N, C-alpha and C positions, 0 to 999 in steps of 0.2 A: 350854293349855287342851286337855282330851280332845275329840274328834268327837261330838256328840250328835244323838241325835233327841230331839226333844220329842213329848212326846204328852198330849193334852188329854183328861182323865178328865172324865166326864160319868154321873152315877150312873143317869140316866133314859135313857140312850142306849148302851144295852147294852155297857158298858165291858168286859167279859172279852175280848169280839172284838175292840175296839180296842187293848185292851195288848196281846193277843196278837201280832195283825198289826205292832203297834210293836216289840213284843221280837224279832220274827222279821227285820225290816228292821234293827234296830239290829246283831243279829248278822250280818246279810247285810253289812253295810256296816262291820262291825267298829268299832261305836260303842257310847258308854253311851248309858243312856236315862234322860230325864227324864221325870218323871209330875207333871204338876199337875192336881190334882183342883180342878175350876172348879165354883163354885154361886153365881153374882151373887145369886140372891134370897134369900141369907143375908143381904147388907149391909143388906137393909131392917129386919132385925131392933133394929140400932143407930140407927134414925133415928128412933124415937120421943123426944118431949122428956121423957116419964115411963117410965122404966124400973123394970119390976116386978120382982121377984124370980122369978116363974113365968115371966117372958120371959129371964132369964138363965140358968135352969134349961132351958127349949128350948132355947137357942142353945149350952151345955155339952153338953146332950144332942145336939144333932146335930152339934156337932162332933167329939164323940167316935167318934159311927157312923162318921163320914167319913174319921177317922183311922184307925179298924178296918178298913173298908172296903179304904183305899188300901194299907194296910200286907198284905193279903192278895193284891191285884193285884201289888204289888212283890214279894212272895214269889214268887208264880206266875211273874213274868219272868225274875226271878234264876235259876230253875231251870237255863235255858240258857246261865248262864254270862256273861249280861250285868250289867255294873255298872248299877244303879239306884238314881236319887234322887228325892226327892220333895219334895212342898210341895202346900199348899192356898193356895186365891186365893178372893176373895168381891168380888173388885173387879167393877165394870161400867164401861162396856161392856165384854164379855167378849172382843169382838174385840181392843179394844186393850190388852187383859192378854198374851192371845196374842201378839200382836205384839211387845209389849216384852219379853214372855219369850223368844221367840227370838231378839231383839237379844241380850239379857243373856247367855244359852249358846251363843250363836254356833250355832244347830241348823242341820243340813245339812238337815235335813226335818221337817214339822210333819205331826203325825199326828193326824186328828181323827174323830170318829164324826160321821154324818148322818142325818138322819132326812126324812119329807115336810114340808113346808113349806106351811103354808095358803096358799090365794090371797090374803088381804090383806098376808101377810109379802113374799110374793113382788112384790106391787103396790108395796109401798112399800120396796120393797129394806132393810128395817131389821132382817132376821135375821142372826145371826151368821156363817153360812157365807158368805153374800153378800159381806159385808164383808172377810170374809177372802181371797175369791177376789178383790175387786177392790184391796185393800190390802197383802195381806202378800206382802214381795218375797222369799221363799222357796219352796221345793217344799211344796206343799200336798197331802196324800194325806188324801181321804174315804174311811172305811171304812164297807162296808155288810156285814150281817149274813150272809154266804155264805162257804162253806168255798172255799179255792183249790182247785184240781187240783195233781197233781203236777208237771207241765209247763204251766205257765201260758199262757194267749193273752193277748196284750196288743196292743190298737188303740191305734195313735199315729194323732190326728187331725188332717190338716193342711190348708192352704191355699195352695198353692205360688203363686196366683194374684193373691195381694194386692197391688195396687198400694202401699199404706201399708208395706209390709215387701218394698222389692224384693231384697233381700239373703238375704230367708228366715229372718232370725234366729230368729223365735218357732219356725218349723217344724225347724229344725236342733236347738232344745234340745229340742224333743218328739221328733223321732226318737232323738237320742243317748242321752237320759234312758232312754227304751222300751229301746232295745238294751243299753245296759248293765245294765240290770235283768234282761232276758231272758238275757244271756251269764252272769249270776250265780247264775240260778233254772234255767236249761235251759228258758228258754220260747221262745214263737213270737211275732214282732211281726207285724201286719198293717197296713198303710198304707192309711188310708181317706182321701179328700177326697170331698167332697159339693159341687154345685153348681147351682144353680138355671137350667131351661131358660127360655128366652124363652115359651113357650107357658103357661107356669107364672103369667106376671103376667095371664093373664086375656084375654077377649074385648077387650079396649080394646086391646089390641097388636095386632087385626087390622083396626082401622078404617084409612079412607083418610085421607091427609095430601096434601094441597095439588097435586091430589088423587089421587097416586099411593099404591096399596096397598105396606104393607110386606111384602116377601119373606122372611115369618116362616120357613119351611120352611130356606130357604137361612142366613139370620141363625142359627137353631136350630144347623144342621148345624154351621156356623165356630164357635159357642159349643163345642161338645160337642168339636170338634176341637183347639181352642186349649187347653183345660182338661185334655184328654188328654197334650198334647204337653208342659205344662208339669208335669205330675203325672210322666211316665216321665221327663225331664229331671232332676227333683228326685230321682227314686225312684234313678235311677243313680247320682248324685253320693253318695246315702247307702249304696250297696251294698245294695239290697234287691230280692230275686228279684223276677221278674215276675210268678209267681203269687201273691205276697205283697200284691199293688198292686192297689186297689181304687178306682174312681171310678163314684158312684151320683147320680143327679139327684135333687133334692131338698132341701128346707131341714135344714140342719143338725142343729138339734135334734128333728128330727123322724125322721130316718134314722138316726143315732146310736144310740139304744136298739134300733132293730129290728136293723140290724146287729150288735150286741154281742149280743141275745139269738140271734140266729141263727148266730153262731160260737162260741158258748159262751165269751163273753169275760170275763176273769178282772178286767182294769184297762182304761181307757182314760184314755191322757196326752193332754191337750191345755193349750191355753193358755189364761190366765185373764183377760186384756185387750183388748178389742174393741179392732180395728184402724180402725175407721171412727168419726167422731162421731157419726152416727146410732145405731151400735149401743151407744155409749158412755151414749146416752139411755136406751136400754131394755134395757141389760145385756148381757152376754156370752153367749156360747153357754154357756160353761160353768155360768152359771147358770142358765140356760133347761133343759139338760138333765140337772141334777144329780140333781132327783127322782126322774126316769123311767130313768136310767140300772139295770140290774141287777146291776151290780158296781162296784168299787171306781173312784174316779177321782182322777187326779193331775194336779194343775194346776201349769205349770211357766211359767217367766218367761224371757224373753231381755236381757242386758246387753249393753251396748256393750263 
């Protein structure tokens, strides 16, 4: 079977940009491209106990329109010399369909558009994008409707201090992916690590305990130094130049979008699975920042 990039096409999610990015990635990795047009809403048309002729006509009309649009997108993608296959899915939940399709074609990468999610979607973790971040065990590329520069800036967002990942498997996967992509498209990799300073916990940290007052400044200095040492060591192992290494205090989901904007980022590469039990309950950083990043996002995982 040929190596394949799987592209999820949603007609209400700027499909032209998504397919163009997927075609570029397929050519970059010397892969075939599989386009699957996804429209779970069509599934509801077949659930009525009484099927009216008008309903069948509507379904046929929508299907014909989808087939036409999908062929146009496939023709456009194929102009770059990429082999393109197409299919249409009305299955739901959409995330389950994408996961099954990725397994079926053994995709090296899944490409999908993303959009702003409502507070209720984010609160319930019900939206497709979050389900894919959490469950898809393949690289997942979310496309935003922005043009890439000729020499893209790629941010590798890591946390080399995580006690749950002492061998840095996730971080190495992130950096390796970013470096391989940068090499293929003449891009630049920036390594970013965020951390929370003790003073950000709030005034409670200054309370007296039994009855000694905590040495906040000293503890805060040690935290900063330990994070810097871990990041420096990790960056050296990954052969990343010192000027490309950045450590910033603050919460990752707040700092990442700001850092991406200020550095003109084209892509943020990050891990998709939270590495602590608490974070699994509230969602990973990837899910928290997806709506707020001004650029594409690539989610990677580490495997044993």
